Every structure is written in structure tokens, then in C-alpha cells.
Residue, then its C-alpha position, 0 to 999 in steps of 0.5 A: m343156485t337159484r333153482f334151489s333157492r326155495v327148497d325148505f331145508s327144515v324138512p329132511p331130504a326125503q320131503r324135498a325130492g331127495f335134494s340135500l346140502p353138501d355134506e349133509l349125508e356125511v354129517n348125519l352118518e358121522n353122528a350115526l357111526k360114532p359107536i364104531t369109530p373107535l373100532v375103526r381107529e383101533v384097526g388102523r393102530t394095529l394095521l400100522h404096527t403089522s405093516r412095520l413088521y411085514w415088509p422088512g421080514i418078507e423077501d418074496r417080491a410077489r407077495t410083498s407087492i400083493f400085500n402093498h396092494a391089500i393094505n392100501d386098498f384096506t386103508s381106502l376101504l376104512s375111509q369109504l365105509e365111514d364116508g358111506d361111499g358104497r360104490n367105491a367100497a364095493r370096488t375096493s372090496r372086490s379087489l381085496y378078494e383078488h389080493l387074497v386069492n393072488y397071495c395064496w396062489v403065488a405063495a403056493y406056486e414058483e411059476a405064478r410068482e415069476r408070472y406076477i412079477t414079469h407082468e410089470v412089463v405089460t404095465r411099462d408097455l402100457m405106460a409108454k403108450m399114454r398120450r392123452g394128458v401129454m397133449l395138454l402140456s406146453s410144447v417144451q413139457r410135452k417134448r420132454e414128456l414124450h421123450r420120457l415115455k418113449g425111453i420107457g418103451r425102448k427099455n422095456e421092449k426087449a423084456f416085453r417081447e420075451a415075456l409074450k414069447k414065453y407066456g403067450s399074448s394072453f399074458t397082456r390080458d391077465w398075468s395068471a394062466v389060471s382064472l380067478r375062479e379056478r385059483a379060488e377054488i384051489c385056494g379054498f375061497e370058492s365060497s366067496y366067489d359069488t360075492y365077488r361077482l356081485l361087487s363086480q357089478v359096480t366095476h363092470g357097470s352092470f345094471g345091478g351095480t346101481l344098488g343104493t343109487r336107483r329105485e323103482d317107485n310105481d315103475i317110475p325110476v328114481h335115480r340118486v346122485g351120491s353115495s350108495l349106503e346099500l352097497a356100503i352095507i354089503s361091502y362092510p363085512e366082506g371087504l373086512s373079511f377078505f383082508r382079515d383072511l389075508c392076515r390069517r394066511i400071512h400068519v400061516l405062510d410067513g410066520l408073522d404074528t397078525s393076531e392083534l390085527v385079526d382080533a381088531i378087524n373081527l371086533m369091527i366085523g361084529a359091529w356090522p349090525a350097528y353099521k347097517a342100522a345106522c346107514e339104513a336110518v340115514d338112507r331113509h332120511l335121504w330117499p324121497t318119499s315120492p318120485p321127484q317130478k320132472p322139469t316140465a316145459v310151460l308155454a305162456f300166452y300173453p294177452n298181446g299175442g306174445k308167446r314165451w317158453f319156460l322150464w318149470e321145476p315143480d318140486f322147487a316151485v321155480i321157473a325159468p325162461a327157456p329157448p323154444p323147442e323145435k316145432a315150437d309153432d306146432w306145439a303152440a297151435q295145439a296148446w291154443e286149441q287145447l285151451g279153447l281160445v279163439n283163433s285170433n291168438t290174443f285175449a283180453g286179460l286183466k293186465p297185458w303182462v299176465p299170461i295164460t299158461i300151459a304145461i306141455h309134457g313130452i318136450r325136453l327144454t334146456v336152460d343155461t346153468h346161469v339162467k335166472w329162476y323166478p317164483a313159478e307163481s309169478i308166471m303161472e297164474m291165470p287171469t280171472d277174466h279173459 
């Protein structure tokens, strides 16, 4: 994009308004995390071995389904931590806490197992109502897909009604009759509930969920598009610990030897200080040393009486022509007066194409993504005599 054609990539992103190249974070983080990579690989190896032993030996549909959730989320977490993808790591770690509590809950209560399995009818009911993507299909494909979805609904209707009759309308919102917090307390995991609440802020879109992607610099908000290394640091020991504790409970409840996997995860948890230091070093490399300057409206007055609006990117020293804003004539009159020029709206410049320019704050100009950007000094230069 020509807008960024003048970015000095010889300096770190912190010195170029935080703007970075594609994959720049990933490459830097990969190099910083090399000491931890063997630990991640060992966890992956033992995880595969444990999973091969787990499902053939466990017949409880509720527990095996929850472990399915947990092992898939855990493998995702490993990748997210290696990529510094803190927002998704927070979501995944949050889910691992729920899997831990749910597993212990259904293992302890027969009714909980029944409710968990029966809740599949709610999933089928929701699937049968899906329509958004269907409307994008061709007429033949759409007819076939609608027939399939309606078939799911018809086959599920009786079981769905019976489930609501047995468990009440609240069953559509949550499979369990007991809140997660109460279940966590009964199962002995209440000490991590506040951590769960913190990680949930990303999922719920709470203000605090912008950790690592938003900062205040002298009361000026700086927003980052990309990975939250701060959330990755928080999620690392929490998510790993939740899954480790689940493996410990599986050993106790189901008699499966998970000690090798638990030991491998513990070694990885023990490397958290190194992970934290690596992420913080890369983060300092990325965050701008001062708040990036806002794109600014610029009005150019030409000696022949013409006017033209531009959008100026101060951080990248480029400028592009832009459509006039609303009440453009009023803004121009104020700018002309501010410059102290005569009322004729013309002036004698060195060359007819060299304008006088003035930055006007408080106006939001928009330009097309394909607009041509020029070096700012080609437009924003004052005649020496006017």
C-alpha cells in the first residue's frame, strides 16, 4: 500500500508508530521462544500417547465428550501460546477451566451426566434454525440444504420437547442446573474462579478484555491491531494448569496413568518466567514510543484561487487527495481568515501550482483504499513569497 511506502523499516516498530511487517511479530517471537519449543513438543508427544489410551478405556459418554473438548482446546492453546495469540489463548484457557469443572461434576453426579448428554437436543434445535449461509447457495444447493436442516429439526422435535418438559426452559441456556461457580466450589476449584472471570472479559467484550491491545499514553488511547502478548503471558500458566489438573483428576477418577503427561506439562509451566520475558521483550519492540499521530485533514489554497482537500498521514509523511467534507466552504473561509490572507481568495505565488496548506483538526476525511499517496512535502510547502 502506497500509504506505508515511506515507512523506515530499518528501525523497530516502536519507532515507526507501531506499524510492522506481516509475520514480523511471529518471527521475532519464534526466535525468542526457542528454549521453550522442545518443552511444547514433548507435551504434544505425551498428549498423543495419553489420548490413544483414554478413549478406548472410558465408556462414559459425558466424560469422553468433555475430554474431547479439553484435548482439542489444549492443542489449540499450545499453538496460540507459540504464536503470541493472547486473545484466543485467553478464550481457550477459560474454556479449559469449564472443562475441568464439568468433568469432575459429571463424574460425581448421575443426573449431571444425563443432563449433559441430553443437551445435545438443544444443539440440534439450534442447528436446524441456521439460515444465513444457506441463502448464499445456488437454488439447487439451497433447496437441498434447507431440506437437510428441516429434517434435523423434525427428527429432534420430540426429544427437544421432552427435554424441556423434564428440565425446564432454562435448559436451552445451560445444560447444568447448578451455576459454574457453585460447581467449582463443590469440586474444589473455587480458587481459580476469579482467574476464569478475568479470562472471560475477552469473550464478553468487557473493557478490561482489551489488555495488551490498548494503552493510555498521557490520556491518549493507543489501539493495537494484532496479538495481545500481555494476555498470552496471563493465559500461559492458567490454561496449562487447568488441563494438567484435569489430567490429574482423570488419573484418580478413571485409573488412567497420566503422570508422564502431567510431568511434561509441569516442565512447561515451570518455563513461564522465560516465556514472560520473551513476550515482554517482543512487546517492547512493537508498542510505539509515543502515541501515533492521527490522519489529519489538510486544505490547500492555490494561487489561481483553486482549493483542494487532502488527507495527511504525519507518521508516514504521505498525503492523498480527498473528497471535500461537509460544509467545506465554511471550513475554507475560516482557514483563509486564519492564514490572514486578503479576501480575494487568490495570492501571488512563485508558481501557479504551489499551494499554501493548512492542517485543519476536527474534520474526518475518508479516502478510497486504492487512492494514490504522495510524499507530503510535495504538497505541504509554503511559497517563500506570497
